[in-house]
C-alpha positions in Angstrom: 53.2 83.2 -11.4 54.3 82.5 -15.0 57.4 83.9 -16.5 56.6 86.5 -19.2 56.9 85.0 -22.6 58.5 86.5 -25.6 56.2 87.4 -28.5 57.4 84.4 -30.4 56.6 82.1 -27.5 53.1 83.6 -27.0 52.2 83.3 -30.7 53.6 79.7 -30.8 51.5 78.7 -27.8 48.4 80.4 -29.3 48.9 78.5 -32.5 49.3 75.2 -30.7 46.1 75.8 -28.8 44.3 76.8 -32.0 45.5 73.6 -33.7 44.4 71.4 -30.7 40.9 73.1 -30.8 40.6 72.7 -34.5 41.6 69.0 -34.5 39.2 68.3 -31.6 36.4 70.0 -33.6 37.1 68.0 -36.7 37.3 64.7 -34.9 34.0 65.4 -33.1 32.1 65.8 -36.4 30.9 62.7 -38.1 32.3 62.2 -41.6 30.1 61.5 -44.5 32.6 59.3 -46.2 33.9 55.8 -45.4 37.4 55.4 -44.0 39.8 55.7 -47.0 42.6 53.9 -45.3 40.8 50.6 -45.4 40.6 50.7 -49.2 44.2 51.8 -49.5 45.4 49.0 -47.3 43.5 46.5 -49.4 44.9 47.9 -52.6 48.5 47.6 -51.2 47.9 44.0 -50.2 46.5 43.2 -53.5 49.4 44.7 -55.4 51.9 42.9 -53.1 50.5 39.6 -54.1 51.8 40.1 -57.7 55.0 41.9 -56.8 58.2 40.4 -58.3 60.2 41.9 -55.3 58.2 39.7 -52.9 60.1 36.6 -54.1 63.6 38.0 -53.7 64.1 37.1 -50.1 
């Protein structure tokens, strides 16, 4: 038998469950766009090649 929860605890648990469901739904859907992180990582690596701070150490 569970301890009765305060209204705050109940709402907090419901919100967490909602978030978990929502994230699972979003992850299960295929995206129509390529992974943006790959291009961002490439851009960062490209900019580091010409960075003056790179030669300080």
